[in-house]
C-alpha positions in Angstrom: 2.2 111.4 -31.4 6.0 111.9 -31.1 8.5 109.2 -30.3 8.6 110.0 -26.6 4.8 109.8 -26.4 4.9 106.4 -28.1 7.5 105.1 -25.7 5.4 106.3 -22.7 2.3 104.8 -24.1 4.0 101.4 -24.7 5.3 101.5 -21.1 1.9 102.2 -19.7 0.3 99.5 -21.9 3.0 97.0 -20.7 2.3 97.7 -17.1 -1.5 97.5 -17.6 -1.1 94.1 -19.2 1.2 92.9 -16.4 -1.3 93.9 -13.6 -4.3 92.5 -15.5 -3.1 88.9 -15.4 -5.3 86.6 -13.4 -3.0 83.5 -13.3 0.5 83.2 -11.9 1.9 81.5 -15.0 0.6 84.2 -17.3 1.9 86.9 -15.0 5.4 85.4 -15.0 5.4 85.1 -18.8 4.4 88.7 -19.3 6.9 89.9 -16.7 9.7 87.9 -18.3 8.8 89.3 -21.8 8.6 92.9 -20.6 12.0 92.7 -18.8 13.6 91.3 -22.0 12.0 94.1 -24.0 13.5 96.7 -21.6 16.9 95.1 -21.8 17.2 93.5 -25.2 20.2 91.4 -26.0 21.5 91.6 -22.5 22.5 88.9 -20.0 19.8 88.9 -17.3 20.2 86.9 -14.1 17.6 86.4 -11.3 19.5 86.1 -8.0 17.5 84.8 -5.1 18.7 84.2 -1.5 18.3 80.8 0.1 19.4 81.4 3.6 21.9 84.0 5.0 25.0 82.7 3.1 23.9 81.2 -0.2 22.9 82.9 -3.4 21.2 81.0 -6.2 22.0 82.3 -9.7 19.5 81.3 -12.3 19.5 81.9 -16.0 16.5 84.2 -16.7 14.9 83.0 -19.9 11.3 82.4 -20.8 12.2 79.0 -22.3 13.3 77.9 -18.8 10.4 79.6 -17.0 9.8 77.2 -14.2 13.5 76.6 -13.5 14.2 80.3 -13.2 11.4 82.0 -11.3 9.3 79.4 -9.6 11.6 79.3 -6.5 11.2 83.1 -6.2 7.4 82.7 -6.6 7.4 80.1 -3.9 9.1 82.5 -1.5 6.7 85.3 -2.4 3.7 83.1 -2.3 4.6 81.8 1.1 4.1 85.3 2.5 0.7 86.1 3.9 -0.5 89.2 2.1 -3.1 89.8 4.9 -0.5 90.3 7.6 2.3 92.1 5.8 3.6 95.2 7.6 3.6 98.5 5.8 6.9 99.2 4.0 8.5 100.7 1.0 8.5 98.4 -2.0 10.3 100.8 -4.3 13.6 99.3 -5.5 16.9 101.2 -5.3 19.1 100.1 -8.1 22.7 99.2 -7.4 25.2 100.1 -10.1 28.5 98.1 -10.1 31.5 98.5 -12.3 35.0 96.9 -12.5 37.8 97.2 -15.0 36.4 94.3 -17.0 32.7 94.5 -16.6 29.7 96.5 -15.4 26.2 95.6 -14.4 23.2 96.8 -12.4 21.3 95.0 -9.7 17.7 95.9 -9.1 16.4 94.6 -5.7 13.1 92.6 -5.6 11.4 94.0 -2.5 8.5 92.7 -0.5 7.0 94.1 2.7 9.2 91.7 4.6 12.4 92.7 2.9 14.4 92.0 -0.2 14.1 88.5 -1.5 16.3 88.7 -4.6 17.9 90.8 -7.3 17.5 91.2 -11.0 21.0 91.6 -12.4 21.6 92.9 -15.9 25.0 93.1 -17.6 26.3 96.3 -19.1 25.5 100.0 -18.6 22.0 101.2 -19.0 20.0 104.4 -19.5 18.1 105.7 -16.4 14.8 105.3 -18.3 15.4 101.6 -18.7 16.3 101.2 -15.0 13.2 103.2 -14.0 11.0 101.0 -16.3 12.4 97.8 -14.8 11.9 99.1 -11.2 8.2 99.9 -12.0 7.7 96.4 -13.5 9.3 94.7 -10.5 7.1 96.6 -8.1 4.0 95.9 -10.1 5.0 92.2 -10.5 5.4 91.7 -6.7 2.1 93.4 -5.9 0.3 91.3 -8.4 1.9 88.1 -7.2 0.8 88.9 -3.6 -2.8 89.5 -4.9 -2.9 86.3 -6.9 -1.5 84.3 -4.0 -4.7 84.9 -2.1 -6.5 82.8 -4.7 -3.7 80.2 -5.3 -2.7 79.5 -1.7 -4.4 77.5 1.0 -5.2 79.9 3.8 -4.0 77.5 6.5 -0.8 75.9 5.2 0.2 78.5 2.6 0.8 75.6 0.1 -0.9 75.8 -3.3 -4.6 74.9 -3.2 -6.5 72.3 -5.3 -7.6 74.9 -7.8 -4.0 75.9 -8.4 -3.1 72.3 -8.9 -5.3 71.9 -12.0 -4.2 75.2 -13.4 -0.5 74.5 -12.9 -0.6 70.9 -14.2 -2.6 72.0 -17.3 -0.1 74.8 -18.0 2.8 72.5 -17.5 1.4 70.0 -20.0 1.0 72.8 -22.6 4.5 74.1 -22.1 7.2 73.5 -24.7 9.5 73.3 -21.7 8.0 69.9 -21.1 10.4 68.7 -23.9 14.2 68.8 -24.0 16.0 70.0 -27.1 16.7 66.4 -27.9 12.9 65.9 -28.1 12.9 63.6 -25.1 10.3 64.5 -22.5 11.4 66.1 -19.3 10.2 63.9 -16.4 7.8 64.9 -13.7 6.2 62.9 -10.9 2.9 63.4 -9.2 2.5 62.1 -5.6 -0.4 62.1 -3.2 0.1 61.9 0.5 -2.8 61.2 2.9 -2.3 61.2 6.7 -3.4 57.9 8.4 -4.8 57.2 11.8 -6.0 60.8 12.5 -8.6 60.9 15.3 -11.8 62.1 13.7 -12.7 63.7 17.0 -9.5 65.7 17.2 -10.2 69.3 18.2 -9.9 71.8 15.3 -6.8 73.6 16.7 -4.8 70.4 17.1 -5.9 69.3 13.6 -4.8 72.6 12.1 -1.5 72.3 13.9 -0.9 68.8 12.4 -1.7 70.1 8.9 0.6 73.2 9.3 3.5 71.1 10.6 3.0 68.5 7.8 2.9 71.2 5.2 6.2 72.6 6.6 7.7 69.1 6.6 6.8 68.6 2.9 8.2 72.0 2.0 11.5 71.2 3.8 11.8 67.8 2.3 11.5 68.7 -1.4 13.4 71.1 -3.6 12.5 74.8 -3.9 11.2 74.4 -7.4 9.0 71.4 -6.7 5.3 72.1 -6.1 3.3 71.2 -3.0 -0.4 71.4 -2.6 -3.0 71.1 0.1 -5.5 68.9 -1.7 -8.2 67.8 0.7 -8.6 68.1 4.4 -5.7 65.7 5.3 -4.4 65.0 1.8 -1.5 66.7 0.0 -0.1 66.6 -3.5 3.5 67.0 -4.6 4.8 67.6 -8.2 8.5 66.7 -8.5 10.3 68.4 -11.4 13.1 66.9 -13.4 12.6 63.6 -11.6 12.1 60.0 -12.7 10.3 57.2 -10.7 13.5 56.0 -9.0 14.5 59.5 -7.7 10.9 60.1 -6.7 10.9 56.9 -4.7 14.0 58.0 -2.7 12.5 61.5 -2.1 9.1 60.1 -1.1 10.6 57.5 1.2 12.5 60.3 2.9 9.3 62.2 3.5 7.6 58.9 4.7 10.4 58.3 7.3 10.3 61.9 8.5 6.5 61.7 8.9 6.7 58.5 10.9 9.5 59.7 13.2 8.0 63.1 13.9 6.4 63.6 17.3 3.4 65.8 16.8 2.0 67.8 19.7 -1.1 66.3 21.2 -1.4 63.4 18.7 2.1 62.0 18.8 3.4 59.9 15.9 1.4 59.6 12.7 1.8 57.7 9.5 0.9 58.4 5.9 0.0 56.6 2.7 1.6 57.7 -0.5 0.7 57.0 -4.1 2.7 58.3 -7.0 3.0 58.2 -10.8 4.9 59.6 -13.7 3.2 62.6 -15.3 2.5 61.6 -18.9 2.5 64.6 -21.3 0.0 62.9 -23.6 -2.6 62.8 -20.8 -4.6 65.7 -19.3 -4.4 66.7 -15.6 -7.4 64.6 -14.6 -6.0 61.4 -16.1 -2.6 61.9 -14.5 -4.3 62.6 -11.2 -6.5 59.4 -11.5 -3.4 57.2 -11.7 -1.9 58.8 -8.5 -5.3 58.3 -6.8 -5.4 54.6 -7.8 -1.9 54.1 -6.3 -2.9 56.0 -3.1 -6.1 53.9 -2.8 -4.0 50.7 -3.1 -1.7 51.9 -0.4 -4.6 52.5 2.0 -6.3 49.3 1.2 -3.1 47.4 1.9 -3.3 48.7 5.5 -1.9 52.2 5.1 1.6 53.5 6.0 2.9 52.5 2.6 4.3 54.0 -0.6 3.0 52.6 -3.9 4.0 53.6 -7.4 1.2 53.2 -10.0 3.6 51.9 -12.7 4.9 49.2 -10.3 1.5 48.1 -8.8 2.0 44.6 -10.1 5.3 44.5 -8.2 5.7 44.4 -4.4 5.0 47.4 -2.3 8.0 49.8 -2.2 
């Protein structure tokens, strides 16, 4: 086998490994690794669009995995793979050059359009560009396939199965610690809608859940996680957040929920229980603390927000 055959074999092997991943976290890790192999010792940026005017530039490193690509995954995952129109996913690389620098931009395409760019500093061989284009196309296709299993069909939030997988993966990650060895802080919150009429017709109920899911997504940051947990219960994982910041964010959601005038049902309220995610506990133990806080909020009459760590204090 000559050197060209070896290179071609390694490319095929890398693509096969990428498309054989069955979890989103493993898929992202393999994708990041492969891109860094294609462009070794190069500055790589992931550029994602957040609205018509703003671009979000994120350092593209596997050590900062969740901070770099989770917002992109959230945008991809929010698409419904079953209703996507037919379109060309093949990227067309843009080559840019100035007197001081040069770089390439490879678009990240979905059936609904371009949602970001992979930008690599320097000049590059056509073979490297072609490899990266193939990996991006394979990556997007695999994300859409996996999203069918990770996403709730009604709200397009993550489902309960994805919750346990993502929390377990988070607890295993070295990214859970800062370089100073202090733990990054994450908060887990559970929201349950109160005073929902049990005899509400299915269409109206579905509309309430869809609107609540949209409200949750709009309230929190792009890299926070939101889940449809049970029929009228949602979970939120806030990243890089202590209990005080979580309190402010959750109270904002609480107010928006109370003030919103839902079609058919009018105003609703919700009970919220939340807790700091402890890296020494598994996902079930962390979940149990949030459930205890939620239960306390409901037993206190509902329409309240309670922190597990402050349960001996007054209701917040």
